[in-house]
C-alpha positions in Angstrom: -38.1 -60.4 -68.8 -35.3 -58.8 -66.2 -31.8 -60.1 -66.2 -29.6 -61.7 -63.5 -27.6 -58.4 -62.9 -30.9 -56.4 -62.8 -32.5 -58.6 -60.4 -29.2 -58.6 -58.2 -29.5 -54.7 -58.0 -33.2 -54.8 -57.2 -32.4 -56.9 -54.4 -29.3 -55.4 -53.3 -30.0 -53.8 -49.6 -28.9 -50.0 -48.7 -28.9 -49.0 -45.0 -31.9 -47.2 -44.2 -32.1 -45.9 -40.6 -34.6 -43.5 -39.8 -38.5 -43.3 -38.9 -41.6 -44.2 -41.2 -45.0 -44.7 -40.9 -47.2 -47.7 -41.6 -51.1 -47.1 -42.5 -50.7 -43.6 -41.4 -50.5 -44.1 -38.1 -47.8 -46.8 -36.4 -44.3 -45.5 -36.7 -41.6 -48.1 -36.8 -37.8 -48.0 -37.5 -36.4 -49.1 -40.6 -33.2 -50.7 -41.1 -32.7 -51.4 -44.8 -34.3 -51.0 -48.2 -34.0 -52.2 -51.4 -35.9 -52.4 -54.8 -38.3 -55.4 -52.9 -39.0 -54.5 -50.2 -37.4 -53.5 -46.6 -36.8 -54.5 -43.2 -37.9 -52.8 -39.9 -38.2 -52.5 -36.4 -41.6 -52.8 -34.5 -43.0 -54.3 -31.6 -46.7 -53.9 -33.2 -48.5 -57.0 -33.3 -48.5 -57.0 -37.4 -48.7 -60.9 -39.2 -47.5 -62.7 -41.9 -49.4 -61.9 -44.9 -50.9 -58.9 -43.8 -50.7 -55.9 -46.3 -49.9 -52.1 -45.6 -49.0 -49.2 -46.3 -45.4 -47.8 -46.3 -45.1 -44.0 -46.4 -41.7 -43.0 -47.4 -39.6 -39.8 -47.3 -38.4 -38.1 -50.5 -37.4 -34.2 -50.9 -39.4 -33.3 -48.3 -42.4 -35.3 -48.8 -44.0 -38.8 -48.7 -45.4 -41.2 -50.9 -47.1 -44.5 -50.5 -45.9 -48.2 -51.5 -48.6 -51.1 -50.6 -46.3 -53.8 -48.8 -46.8 -57.5 -48.0 -45.3 -58.6 -44.3 -42.8 -61.6 -45.6 -41.9 -63.0 -41.8 -42.2 -61.4 -38.3 -39.9 -62.1 -35.9 -41.9 -61.0 -32.4 -40.1 -58.3 -30.6 -37.5 -57.7 -33.1 -38.7 -56.5 -36.3 -40.4 -58.1 -39.7 -39.5 -58.0 -43.6 -42.1 -56.5 -46.1 -41.8 -56.7 -50.0 -43.4 -53.9 -52.0 -46.3 -54.9 -54.3 -48.3 -53.2 -56.8 -45.7 -50.4 -57.6 -46.7 -48.2 -60.3 -44.0 -46.7 -62.9 -44.2 -43.7 -60.6 -43.9 -45.7 -57.7 -40.7 -47.4 -58.8 -39.0 -44.4 -59.9 -39.9 -42.6 -56.5 -38.6 -45.6 -54.9 -35.6 -45.9 -56.9 -34.7 -41.9 -55.8 -35.0 -42.8 -52.5 -32.4 -45.9 -52.5 -30.0 -43.8 -54.4 -30.3 -41.3 -51.8 -29.5 -43.7 -49.3 -26.6 -45.1 -50.9 -25.1 -41.9 -50.9 -25.7 -41.2 -47.6 -22.3 -41.2 -45.4 -22.2 -43.9 -43.1 -21.3 -43.0 -39.1 -17.7 -44.5 -38.1 -17.2 -45.3 -34.4 -13.5 -44.9 -33.3 -13.9 -47.5 -30.7 -14.5 -50.8 -31.0 -18.5 -51.2 -29.6 -19.1 -54.1 -26.8 -22.6 -55.0 -26.1 -21.4 -56.8 -22.7 -24.3 -59.0 -21.1 -23.4 -60.6 -17.6 -26.7 -60.7 -14.8 -23.6 -60.9 -12.1 -23.0 -57.0 -11.2 -19.6 -57.4 -9.8 -18.3 -59.3 -12.3 -20.1 -56.9 -15.2 -18.3 -53.7 -13.2 -15.1 -54.9 -12.9 -14.6 -56.2 -16.8 -16.5 -53.4 -17.8 -13.7 -50.8 -16.6 -11.0 -53.0 -18.1 -12.4 -53.0 -21.2 -13.0 -49.2 -20.7 -9.0 -48.7 -19.7 -8.1 -50.7 -23.0 -9.6 -48.6 -24.9 -13.1 -50.2 -25.8 -16.7 -48.7 -25.6 -18.9 -50.9 -23.2 -22.5 -51.1 -23.1 -23.8 -53.1 -20.0 -26.9 -55.4 -20.5 -27.4 -57.4 -17.0 -30.2 -59.7 -18.6 -31.2 -60.7 -22.6 -34.5 -58.6 -22.5 -31.7 -55.6 -21.9 -29.7 -57.1 -24.3 -31.9 -57.2 -27.4 -33.8 -54.0 -26.6 -30.4 -52.5 -27.1 -29.5 -53.8 -30.3 -32.9 -52.3 -31.2 -32.1 -48.7 -30.0 -28.3 -48.8 -31.4 -25.6 -50.3 -33.7 -22.8 -52.2 -31.8 -19.5 -54.2 -32.9 -19.6 -57.4 -31.1 -21.7 -58.7 -27.9 -19.9 -60.8 -25.2 -22.6 -63.1 -24.0 -23.4 -64.7 -20.6 -25.5 -67.9 -21.1 -27.3 -68.6 -17.8 -29.7 -65.8 -17.3 -32.8 -64.9 -15.4 -35.7 -63.6 -17.6 -34.3 -64.8 -21.1 -31.1 -66.7 -21.2 -28.2 -66.0 -23.2 -28.7 -69.3 -25.3 -32.1 -67.7 -26.5 -30.5 -63.9 -27.2 -28.0 -65.9 -29.3 -30.7 -67.6 -31.1 -32.6 -64.5 -32.1 -29.1 -62.6 -32.9 -28.4 -65.2 -35.2 -31.9 -65.5 -36.7 -32.2 -61.7 -37.4 -31.1 -60.3 -41.2 -29.8 -57.0 -39.6 -28.1 -58.6 -36.5 -26.5 -62.0 -37.8 -23.2 -60.5 -38.7 -22.6 -59.5 -35.6 -19.9 -61.6 -34.3 -20.9 -63.2 -30.7 -18.3 -64.8 -27.8 -19.9 -66.7 -25.0 -18.3 -65.8 -21.7 -19.7 -68.5 -19.4 -19.1 -70.1 -16.3 -20.0 -73.7 -17.6 -18.5 -75.1 -20.6 -19.7 -78.8 -21.1 -19.4 -80.2 -24.8 -23.2 -80.2 -24.9 -23.2 -76.3 -24.1 -20.2 -75.6 -26.5 -22.1 -77.8 -29.3 -25.3 -76.1 -28.6 -24.0 -72.5 -29.0 -21.4 -73.1 -31.9 -24.5 -75.1 -33.5 -26.5 -71.8 -32.9 -24.0 -69.8 -34.3 -22.0 -68.2 -32.0 -18.0 -67.3 -33.0 -16.0 -67.5 -29.9 -16.2 -69.3 -26.4 -14.4 -68.4 -23.1 -14.8 -70.0 -20.0 -14.9 -67.1 -17.0 -12.8 -68.9 -14.3 -9.9 -69.6 -17.2 -10.1 -66.0 -18.5 -8.8 -62.8 -16.9 -10.0 -59.4 -18.3 -6.5 -59.0 -20.8 -7.5 -62.2 -22.5 -11.4 -61.3 -22.9 -10.1 -58.0 -24.6 -7.9 -59.8 -26.6 -10.3 -61.9 -27.9 -12.5 -59.4 -29.1 -9.9 -57.7 -30.6 -9.1 -61.0 -32.7 -12.8 -62.1 -33.0 -13.4 -59.1 -35.0 -10.4 -58.7 -37.1 -11.4 -62.5 -38.5 -15.0 -61.2 -38.9 -13.8 -58.4 -40.9 -11.5 -60.5 -43.5 -14.2 -62.8 -43.6 -16.4 -60.1 -45.2 -13.8 -58.8 -46.8 
């Protein structure tokens, strides 16, 4: 019978950013790993309950572990639970986790902002101001581009318009806050409309701050980005 600390260690998730193989023919992007399972990005049509073979790298070679798909978020990724491991597989998995834990994390010198805005003129103008203030800005013209960007690279904070075609900001916010790997990314809603219903809806969905476009000059937007990030960091310390 495992102790509390052994179980806690088993479930500890370690960043594990690399490509791996499922069933020897599907390449996916791993996000994190623990002795209990892992989270991955994939757009392939897997289903909850499916059993897959996971190929993990160790000292220039690979070994396989079976896993059951525990949950799937369409277009984002899925969580896997390792099953039926023998002693040898458990020992190799622990070695993979030890290596991942020691691997230095890359740190960016600038705040990396994902700015999601469908108005080209406004987006370019505000991006230029943020760049002049020393921020690193990635543009997205709609919600689909925003999710694609999040799948491709890490960001520190998201500034998000609400009313966009193809995928609304409400949907993007929901996806971010329901995704295990993105839930801690602060989201500032930057909207032309600020009714009580809208504000209740976005804060209930997990937004960290709300700014009304018509009353927010560029300097205030930058100030808010820095403040929200500082508050988020303090909350995690």
